[in-house]
Backbone bond lengths (Angstrom), bond angles and torsions (degrees), N, CA, C in turn:
res aa  C-N    CA-C-N  psi(-1)  N-CA   C-N-CA  omega(-1)  CA-C   N-CA-C  phi
1 M - - - 1.453 - - 1.524 108.35 -
2 L 1.321 115.24 128.87 1.458 121.43 178.43 1.522 109.44 -70.68
3 S 1.300 116.77 123.31 1.462 121.94 -179.15 1.526 109.16 -103.01
4 S 1.329 115.76 126.88 1.458 120.30 177.92 1.522 109.14 -104.18
5 P 1.336 117.42 167.16 1.462 119.56 175.96 1.527 111.95 -62.17
6 F 1.335 117.35 -16.49 1.460 121.81 -177.59 1.519 112.77 -107.50
7 T 1.333 117.73 10.14 1.463 120.52 176.95 1.521 108.97 -66.94
8 V 1.323 116.24 133.05 1.465 122.12 177.05 1.521 107.07 -97.38
9 W 1.320 115.93 132.05 1.460 121.29 -177.74 1.510 110.62 -111.93
10 E 1.325 116.36 148.96 1.464 121.59 172.97 1.523 108.10 -125.83
11 G 1.327 115.80 165.28 1.454 120.14 -177.75 1.520 110.89 97.22
12 D 1.321 114.90 -168.02 1.464 120.04 -178.72 1.517 109.72 -147.10
13 D 1.337 115.52 178.17 1.458 120.38 -177.57 1.520 112.37 -68.54
14 V 1.316 118.20 -24.35 1.461 121.66 -179.13 1.535 110.68 -77.51
15 H 1.322 116.31 -47.66 1.463 121.50 -174.87 1.527 113.33 -97.45
16 G 1.299 116.56 -6.46 1.459 121.52 -179.52 1.517 112.40 99.22
17 R 1.293 115.40 154.21 1.466 121.68 178.18 1.521 108.81 -109.75
18 R 1.313 114.82 146.80 1.461 120.95 176.04 1.518 108.65 -143.59
19 A 1.319 114.57 148.64 1.460 120.00 -179.37 1.519 110.01 -68.68
20 V 1.324 116.15 140.23 1.456 121.64 174.38 1.524 107.63 -75.27
21 L 1.317 116.55 126.86 1.458 121.93 179.39 1.521 108.90 -100.52
22 T 1.316 116.91 127.07 1.458 122.62 178.58 1.523 108.16 -105.98
23 G 1.332 116.95 126.87 1.454 121.00 178.58 1.516 111.23 -68.78
24 V 1.323 115.98 129.59 1.464 122.18 178.20 1.527 108.76 -135.85
25 S 1.305 114.56 162.67 1.455 122.40 170.75 1.524 106.74 -108.08
26 V 1.332 116.72 131.41 1.465 122.09 179.81 1.524 108.23 -105.87
27 S 1.322 117.31 119.02 1.461 121.79 178.33 1.531 108.77 -82.12
28 L 1.335 115.17 101.95 1.458 119.45 -179.49 1.522 111.30 -66.91
29 D 1.346 116.93 -33.47 1.469 120.66 177.79 1.525 111.44 -57.64
30 R 1.315 116.47 -39.58 1.463 120.52 -177.89 1.527 111.20 -83.12
31 L 1.331 116.39 -36.69 1.459 120.69 -179.18 1.529 111.34 -67.09
32 F 1.331 116.32 -40.85 1.457 121.63 -177.70 1.531 110.88 -114.23
33 A 1.318 115.99 47.13 1.470 120.66 -179.30 1.529 110.00 -60.93
34 R 1.324 114.69 135.48 1.464 120.28 177.88 1.522 108.45 -87.09
35 R 1.288 115.86 147.87 1.459 119.02 178.43 1.521 108.94 -66.77
36 P 1.319 117.61 143.44 1.468 120.66 179.73 1.527 111.53 -56.81
37 G 1.333 115.29 134.56 1.460 120.64 178.09 1.515 114.83 79.54
38 A 1.338 117.46 4.74 1.469 119.85 -179.85 1.524 109.91 -64.24
39 E 1.311 116.10 135.28 1.458 121.90 179.22 1.526 109.51 -70.10
40 R 1.317 115.69 139.49 1.471 120.80 178.69 1.512 110.08 -95.73
41 H 1.314 115.07 139.66 1.463 122.76 172.18 1.523 104.75 -136.03
42 V 1.322 116.80 97.26 1.461 121.81 -172.52 1.529 110.82 -71.25
43 I 1.319 115.48 129.50 1.464 122.94 175.21 1.525 106.19 -120.09
44 A 1.314 116.13 107.08 1.474 122.15 -172.52 1.522 113.26 -58.90
45 T 1.315 118.09 -26.37 1.462 121.20 -179.15 1.529 112.08 -97.86
46 G 1.343 116.73 9.26 1.460 121.42 -178.24 1.524 112.58 -77.40
47 L 1.309 115.95 174.18 1.464 122.21 177.42 1.520 109.67 -74.20
48 D 1.323 116.02 140.79 1.469 121.74 177.24 1.522 108.11 -90.89
49 L 1.317 116.48 101.66 1.467 121.94 -175.99 1.523 111.53 -98.96
50 T 1.342 116.56 34.59 1.457 121.72 178.22 1.518 110.05 -114.82
51 G 1.326 115.59 158.51 1.456 120.50 176.89 1.514 112.35 76.96
52 S 1.328 114.20 -162.80 1.471 121.53 -179.64 1.516 109.50 -122.49
53 V 1.313 115.72 149.54 1.459 122.12 177.97 1.534 108.68 -129.96
54 P 1.337 116.76 151.15 1.461 118.69 176.55 1.526 110.73 -71.95
55 G 1.319 114.98 146.23 1.455 120.68 177.46 1.516 110.85 -140.81
56 R 1.338 115.09 175.04 1.460 121.68 179.38 1.523 108.56 -128.92
57 L 1.323 115.10 110.40 1.469 122.91 -179.70 1.524 108.39 -85.01
58 H 1.354 116.87 130.66 1.469 118.62 179.64 1.522 113.59 -136.88
59 G 1.310 117.05 13.80 1.466 119.83 176.27 1.516 109.58 -179.11
60 R 1.298 115.49 174.75 1.466 119.58 178.23 1.517 109.58 -158.15
61 F 1.328 114.56 154.87 1.459 122.48 177.99 1.527 108.27 -137.40
62 P 1.338 117.82 142.17 1.466 119.61 172.60 1.534 109.77 -88.37
63 S 1.330 115.59 148.59 1.467 119.05 172.40 1.518 108.23 -88.74
64 V 1.313 116.93 169.10 1.457 121.62 179.57 1.527 111.46 -62.42
65 E 1.345 116.85 -25.75 1.468 120.71 -179.56 1.520 113.21 -93.61
66 G 1.332 117.11 6.31 1.456 120.42 175.15 1.515 115.54 92.43
67 D 1.339 117.86 3.98 1.462 120.29 175.52 1.531 108.64 -83.04
68 W 1.328 116.53 148.96 1.460 120.89 -179.38 1.510 110.68 -102.78
69 L 1.327 115.15 140.28 1.452 123.45 175.87 1.517 107.91 -118.39
70 G 1.325 116.68 130.47 1.453 121.15 176.55 1.519 110.57 -93.38
71 V 1.317 116.33 147.59 1.466 122.06 172.76 1.522 105.41 -95.03
72 V 1.330 116.43 112.96 1.462 121.20 -168.33 1.528 111.11 -131.43
73 N 1.328 115.49 142.10 1.464 123.29 168.96 1.524 106.55 -106.52
74 Y 1.333 117.37 134.63 1.463 120.39 177.63 1.524 109.37 -158.35
75 E 1.329 116.10 172.78 1.457 121.63 -179.93 1.517 110.45 -122.96
76 I 1.341 115.94 144.84 1.457 122.09 177.50 1.523 107.56 -118.03
77 G 1.321 115.77 130.21 1.456 120.75 178.84 1.521 112.10 -83.72
78 Y 1.323 114.16 168.99 1.461 121.51 177.00 1.525 109.78 -98.99
79 A 1.321 117.31 150.23 1.456 122.71 -177.66 1.524 112.41 -63.69
80 D 1.330 118.03 -27.00 1.467 120.13 -177.56 1.528 113.17 -82.02
81 G 1.337 117.11 2.34 1.454 121.08 174.49 1.513 116.14 80.73
82 R 1.305 118.98 7.36 1.475 120.39 179.61 1.519 110.71 -58.54
83 R 1.302 116.32 155.73 1.477 120.85 -178.31 1.521 112.64 -70.22
84 D 1.317 116.87 -35.57 1.463 120.63 179.57 1.521 109.73 -62.35
85 K 1.310 115.41 145.69 1.461 121.58 177.17 1.521 108.42 -131.48
86 L 1.304 115.23 157.75 1.457 120.68 174.82 1.525 107.63 -85.19
87 Y 1.335 117.41 116.64 1.467 122.12 179.02 1.523 107.92 -92.29
88 V 1.321 116.33 122.29 1.463 120.79 177.81 1.532 108.20 -116.47
89 A 1.313 115.53 127.68 1.468 121.36 -176.24 1.521 110.60 -113.76
90 D 1.319 114.54 150.14 1.467 122.29 173.09 1.530 112.75 55.70
91 Q 1.329 116.60 42.48 1.457 121.45 -179.88 1.525 110.21 -87.37
92 L 1.329 117.24 135.09 1.460 121.04 173.23 1.521 107.31 -82.71
93 V 1.330 115.64 117.55 1.461 122.64 -173.92 1.528 108.01 -126.73
94 P 1.337 118.95 130.69 1.465 120.30 178.35 1.532 110.91 -61.03
95 F 1.312 116.19 138.32 1.468 120.62 -178.49 1.530 112.60 -58.12
96 H 1.343 118.43 -27.18 1.471 118.66 -176.72 1.535 112.77 -68.59
97 V 1.340 118.51 -10.28 1.465 119.59 176.73 1.537 111.33 -102.48
98 L 1.337 116.92 4.76 1.469 121.80 -179.32 1.512 111.50 -108.05
99 R 1.309 115.92 146.50 1.465 122.83 171.84 1.529 107.39 -134.90
100 K 1.318 116.85 131.98 1.460 121.08 178.59 1.528 109.77 -68.96
101 L 1.324 116.66 135.90 1.473 121.03 177.90 1.499 111.01 -89.08
């Protein structure tokens, strides 16, 4: 797990420490915005990068310009509806695509 200077920890030295996970919603539409006018080529087995998915925020970093990036774990589904999902861990995600649950 990627630890940031702003990661909040729970537990103690006896029982172990673990990062506090905050439930968030990740807007895939905003995170993976397509450029205007981009040609579509549909791949039925591709990742579905639309809508929002639940995630777990466990850290954050500021950018040099003052924007905040969250360290988030989340899953992305496939367009064909299969049960398996792509699990992505420790992703730096701009705060403007996150909403606290």
